[in-house]
C-alpha positions as CSV (number, residue, x, y, z in Angstrom):
1,M,132.1,126.0,96.7
2,L,131.7,122.8,98.7
3,A,130.2,124.8,101.6
4,S,127.7,126.5,99.3
5,R,124.0,126.2,100.3
6,D,122.9,126.6,96.7
7,L,121.9,123.0,95.7
8,S,122.1,123.8,92.0
9,K,125.6,125.1,92.4
10,R,126.6,122.0,94.3
11,G,125.0,119.9,91.6
12,E,127.0,121.7,88.9
13,V,130.2,121.2,90.8
14,L,129.5,117.5,91.1
15,R,128.7,117.3,87.4
16,R,132.1,118.9,86.6
17,V,133.9,116.6,89.0
18,T,132.2,113.7,87.4
19,D,133.1,114.9,83.9
20,L,136.7,115.1,85.1
21,F,136.7,111.6,86.6
22,I,135.0,109.9,83.6
23,H,137.4,111.6,81.2
24,G,140.4,110.2,83.1
25,S,138.8,106.9,84.1
26,G,141.3,104.1,83.9
27,G,144.3,106.3,84.5
28,F,143.9,107.3,88.1
29,S,145.9,105.9,91.0
30,D,144.1,104.5,94.1
31,E,145.0,107.6,96.0
32,Q,143.5,109.8,93.3
33,I,140.3,107.7,93.2
34,D,140.1,108.0,97.0
35,L,140.3,111.8,96.7
36,F,137.5,111.9,94.1
37,D,135.5,109.6,96.4
38,E,135.8,112.0,99.3
39,V,134.8,115.0,97.2
40,M,131.9,113.2,95.6
41,C,130.5,111.8,98.9
42,K,130.4,115.3,100.3
43,L,128.7,116.8,97.3
44,V,126.1,114.1,96.8
45,E,124.8,114.3,100.3
46,T,122.9,117.6,99.8
47,I,122.2,117.9,96.1
48,E,118.6,117.6,94.7
49,L,117.0,114.4,93.6
50,A,117.3,115.1,89.8
51,A,121.1,115.7,90.2
52,R,121.6,112.5,92.2
53,V,119.7,110.5,89.6
54,A,121.9,111.9,86.8
55,F,125.0,111.3,88.8
56,G,124.1,107.7,89.6
57,S,123.3,106.9,86.0
58,R,126.6,108.3,84.8
59,L,128.7,106.6,87.4
60,A,127.0,103.2,87.3
61,G,128.8,101.9,84.3
62,V,132.3,103.2,85.2
63,A,134.6,100.3,86.0
64,D,136.8,102.2,88.5
65,A,134.1,104.3,90.0
66,P,134.9,105.4,93.6
67,G,133.7,102.7,96.0
68,K,132.2,104.8,98.9
69,V,130.1,107.0,96.7
70,I,128.8,104.0,94.7
71,R,127.8,102.4,98.0
72,K,126.1,105.6,99.1
73,L,124.1,105.7,95.8
74,A,123.1,102.0,96.1
75,F,121.6,102.6,99.5
76,D,119.8,105.8,98.5
77,D,116.1,105.7,99.5
78,A,115.1,107.0,96.0
79,I,115.0,104.0,93.7
80,E,115.6,106.2,90.7
81,V,119.1,106.9,92.2
82,A,119.9,103.5,93.4
83,A,118.6,101.3,90.5
84,P,121.2,102.1,87.8
85,V,124.0,101.4,90.3
86,L,122.5,98.3,91.8
87,T,121.9,96.9,88.3
88,H,125.1,97.9,86.5
89,S,127.9,98.8,88.8
90,G,130.7,96.2,89.1
91,R,132.0,98.1,92.1
92,L,129.4,96.5,94.4
93,D,130.7,93.3,96.0
94,E,128.7,90.4,97.2
95,T,128.7,91.5,100.9
96,T,127.3,94.9,99.9
97,L,124.6,93.4,97.6
98,V,123.6,91.0,100.4
99,E,123.3,93.8,102.9
100,N,121.3,95.9,100.4
101,A,118.9,93.0,99.6
102,R,118.4,92.3,103.3
103,T,117.6,95.9,104.3
104,R,116.1,97.8,101.4
105,G,112.7,97.6,99.6
106,Q,111.3,95.7,96.7
107,G,112.5,98.3,94.2
108,H,116.1,97.8,95.3
109,L,115.6,94.0,95.1
110,L,114.2,94.2,91.6
111,A,117.2,96.3,90.5
112,I,119.6,93.8,92.0
113,S,117.8,90.9,90.3
114,A,118.7,92.4,86.9
115,R,122.5,92.3,87.4
116,S,124.4,90.3,84.8
117,V,125.8,88.0,87.5
118,L,124.2,87.0,90.8
119,T,125.8,84.7,93.4
120,E,123.9,82.2,95.4
121,A,124.2,84.3,98.6
122,V,122.4,87.1,96.8
123,T,119.7,85.0,95.1
124,D,118.9,83.3,98.4
125,I,117.7,86.6,99.7
126,L,116.0,87.7,96.5
127,V,113.9,84.6,96.5
128,D,113.2,84.7,100.2
129,R,112.4,88.5,100.5
130,G,111.4,89.4,97.0
131,D,107.8,89.9,95.8
132,H,106.5,88.0,92.8
133,E,108.1,90.5,90.3
134,V,111.5,90.2,92.0
135,V,111.4,86.4,92.1
136,V,110.3,86.1,88.4
137,S,113.1,88.5,87.4
138,T,115.7,86.5,89.4
139,A,114.5,83.2,88.0
140,G,114.7,84.5,84.5
141,N,118.2,85.8,84.9
142,R,120.6,83.5,83.2
143,G,123.5,84.9,85.1
144,A,122.0,84.0,88.4
145,K,123.3,81.0,90.4
146,F,121.1,79.3,93.0
147,S,121.9,77.3,96.1
148,T,120.1,74.0,96.8
149,S,117.7,75.7,99.1
150,G,117.2,78.6,96.8
151,M,116.3,76.4,93.9
152,S,113.9,74.4,96.1
153,A,112.2,77.7,97.1
154,L,111.9,78.7,93.5
155,V,110.2,75.3,92.6
156,K,107.8,75.7,95.5
157,K,106.8,79.2,94.6
158,A,106.4,78.2,90.9
159,Q,103.8,75.5,91.6
160,H,101.0,78.0,91.5
161,S,102.5,80.7,89.3
162,G,102.6,80.2,85.6
163,D,105.1,82.9,84.7
164,L,107.5,81.9,87.4
165,A,107.1,78.2,86.4
166,L,108.0,79.1,82.8
167,C,111.2,80.8,84.0
168,V,112.2,77.9,86.2
169,W,111.3,75.3,83.6
170,S,113.5,77.0,81.0
171,R,116.6,77.2,83.2
172,P,119.3,74.9,82.0
173,D,120.7,74.5,85.5
174,I,117.5,73.2,87.3
175,P,118.4,69.8,88.9
176,R,116.4,66.9,87.5
177,Q,114.7,66.1,90.8
178,D,113.5,69.7,91.0
179,L,112.1,69.5,87.4
180,L,110.2,66.4,88.4
181,K,109.0,68.0,91.6
182,L,107.8,71.0,89.6
183,F,105.6,68.9,87.3
184,A,104.5,66.5,90.1
185,Q,103.2,69.3,92.3
186,A,102.3,72.1,89.9
187,S,98.7,73.1,89.6
188,E,96.7,72.2,86.4
189,T,96.7,75.8,85.4
190,V,100.5,76.0,85.6
191,R,100.9,72.7,83.7
192,R,98.8,74.1,80.9
193,R,101.1,77.2,80.7
194,L,104.2,75.0,80.5
195,E,102.6,72.9,77.8
196,A,101.7,75.9,75.7
197,A,105.2,77.4,76.1
198,N,106.9,74.5,74.5
199,P,105.2,73.5,71.2
200,R,107.9,71.1,70.2
201,Q,107.2,69.0,73.2
202,A,103.4,69.7,73.4
203,A,102.4,66.1,72.8
204,L,104.8,64.7,75.3
205,I,103.8,67.2,77.9
206,R,100.1,66.6,77.3
207,S,100.8,62.9,78.0
208,A,102.8,63.8,81.0
209,V,99.9,65.9,82.5
210,A,97.5,63.0,81.9
211,D,100.0,60.4,83.2
212,A,101.5,62.0,86.3
213,S,104.4,63.4,84.5
214,E,105.8,60.1,83.3
215,G,106.6,61.5,79.9
216,V,108.6,64.4,81.3
217,Q,110.4,62.1,83.7
218,A,111.4,59.8,80.8
219,T,112.7,62.7,78.8
220,A,114.6,64.0,81.8
221,R,116.1,60.6,82.4
222,A,117.1,60.2,78.8
223,G,119.1,63.4,78.9
224,S,120.8,62.7,82.2
225,H,124.3,61.4,82.3
226,E,124.0,60.8,86.1
227,H,120.9,58.6,85.5
228,A,122.6,56.6,82.7
229,Q,125.6,56.0,85.0
230,A,123.4,55.0,87.9
231,L,121.3,52.7,85.8
232,T,124.5,50.9,84.6
233,N,126.1,50.6,88.0
234,V,123.0,49.6,90.0
235,H,121.8,47.1,87.5
236,A,125.2,45.5,87.5
237,L,125.0,45.1,91.3
238,H,121.5,43.7,91.0
239,A,122.6,41.2,88.4
240,L,125.4,40.0,90.7
241,G,123.0,39.7,93.7
242,Q,124.8,42.5,95.5
243,L,122.0,45.0,95.6
244,D,120.8,45.0,99.2
245,E,119.8,47.4,102.0
246,A,123.4,48.4,102.8
247,R,124.0,49.4,99.2
248,L,120.8,51.4,99.2
249,L,121.7,53.1,102.4
250,G,125.1,54.1,100.9
251,F,123.4,55.6,97.8
252,A,121.1,57.7,100.0
253,R,123.8,58.8,102.4
254,E,125.9,60.0,99.5
255,G,122.9,62.0,98.3
256,S,122.6,60.3,94.9
257,F,119.0,60.7,93.8
258,D,119.5,58.6,90.7
259,K,121.2,55.6,92.4
260,T,118.6,55.6,95.2
261,A,115.7,55.8,92.7
262,V,117.1,53.0,90.5
263,A,117.9,50.8,93.5
264,L,114.4,51.2,95.0
265,S,112.9,50.5,91.7
266,L,114.7,47.2,91.4
267,M,114.2,46.2,95.0
268,C,110.5,47.0,94.9
269,D,110.0,45.6,91.3
270,L,108.4,48.9,90.3
271,P,108.8,51.2,87.3
272,I,111.4,53.9,87.9
273,G,108.8,56.7,87.2
274,L,106.7,55.7,90.2
275,V,109.7,55.6,92.5
276,E,111.0,58.9,91.3
277,R,107.6,60.5,92.0
278,A,107.5,59.0,95.5
279,L,110.9,60.6,96.1
280,V,109.9,64.1,95.0
281,Q,106.2,64.5,95.9
282,S,105.4,66.5,99.0
283,E,103.7,63.6,100.9
284,T,105.9,60.7,102.2
285,E,103.2,58.0,102.7
286,Q,104.1,56.1,99.5
287,L,107.8,56.2,100.4
288,L,107.1,54.8,103.8
289,I,105.0,52.0,102.3
290,L,107.8,51.0,99.9
291,A,110.3,50.9,102.7
292,K,108.1,48.8,105.0
293,A,107.1,46.5,102.2
294,I,110.7,45.5,101.4
295,D,111.7,45.3,105.1
296,L,114.0,48.3,105.3
297,S,115.1,49.4,108.7
298,W,114.1,52.8,110.1
299,E,117.7,54.0,109.8
300,T,117.7,53.4,106.1
301,T,114.2,54.8,105.7
302,K,115.2,57.9,107.6
303,V,118.2,58.6,105.4
304,I,116.0,58.2,102.3
305,L,113.4,60.6,103.8
306,I,116.2,63.1,104.4
307,L,117.3,62.7,100.8
308,H,113.6,63.3,99.8
309,A,113.4,66.4,101.9
310,T,117.0,67.8,101.6
311,R,116.0,70.5,99.2
312,G,113.4,71.8,101.7
313,G,115.2,70.9,104.9
314,V,114.0,68.6,107.8
315,T,113.2,69.1,111.4
316,K,113.2,66.7,114.3
317,E,109.4,67.1,114.6
318,W,109.1,66.2,110.9
319,L,111.2,63.1,111.3
320,D,109.4,62.1,114.5
321,E,106.0,62.2,112.7
322,R,107.4,59.9,109.9
323,F,109.0,57.6,112.6
324,A,105.6,57.1,114.2
325,S,103.8,56.5,110.9
326,F,106.5,54.0,109.9
327,F,106.1,51.9,113.0
328,R,102.3,52.1,112.9
329,L,102.4,50.7,109.4
330,Q,102.0,46.9,109.3
331,P,104.4,45.0,106.9
332,K,101.4,43.0,105.5
333,T,99.5,46.2,104.8
334,A,102.6,47.7,103.1
335,R,103.1,44.5,100.9
336,T,99.5,44.5,99.9
337,A,99.8,48.2,98.8
338,L,103.1,47.4,96.9
339,Q,101.3,44.6,95.0
340,F,98.6,47.0,94.2
341,Y,101.1,49.5,92.8
342,R,102.7,46.8,90.6
343,L,99.3,45.7,89.2
344,R,98.2,49.3,88.6
345,E,101.4,50.2,86.8
346,R,101.4,47.1,84.7
347,G,97.7,47.8,83.8
348,S,98.5,51.3,82.8
349,R,101.0,50.1,80.2
350,H,98.4,47.9,78.3
């Protein structure tokens, strides 16, 4: 029967073999599952599309489904065959999902994005290779985990996409600095979508849109244990006269966004909101001005810049450009700009 050229007969044989396997699922030994795997792999190679679709749909939810045939179905060119397996089968490991996401089309990526659990290695590829629909689906998946670079890429893509921004904004795992960056750099259209999506905070968000996201920042700070701890520790150092460039360099080197922001705020005598925005906005001119105005060395400034750009990565060329700008900037000019920032911020609060 396996050698039969009649596709319908081969499809019927596969259906019966599948019935037998599903009926006994959970009671087979590894050797028995391997035997089913061998038979199923041979049968599925030459059956018609409709039979493959039915077979994949039935096997996708079986916990001990044969591994080789599940892989074969996942890599099937027909998305109708592959999708149920890619979305539901627990027999696909991370390595297989990564390979599939790297080599198959958008339909396969969309199916993967709907899995109940997604690891960072998989979401990195989905965000990088996926079209808009895939990225939105991935961002809206509460079982998805994102790497630092993956979350940064999501925030960047969300700046001009209202539906993606809504997904990112509603994720409980978005780091505070990425939330700030989203609001600081999002288009006006996207900001209006975010405002409309959260009626309970509508007044706060309207204020944030008009005031460079200060309201959103304040809310994010109020709910952040890391910020509260940084505020206590850094203020204590400042009160003891121990907050200096070496301390600031240490905060930046350890990658502490909150401690670095609080320290710069105190050392520059500026509101924390302005300093946070300088640390997350795409341009670095303001950050260079603050560093030069309080006589920070290039070494310290460079580490702060790396902290600023860590979520998007840095290159030697990028640092060389900032190095040149830093040394062209005159201390007197920087101090004048800092005084302007202070006056402007104080004026905005009256």
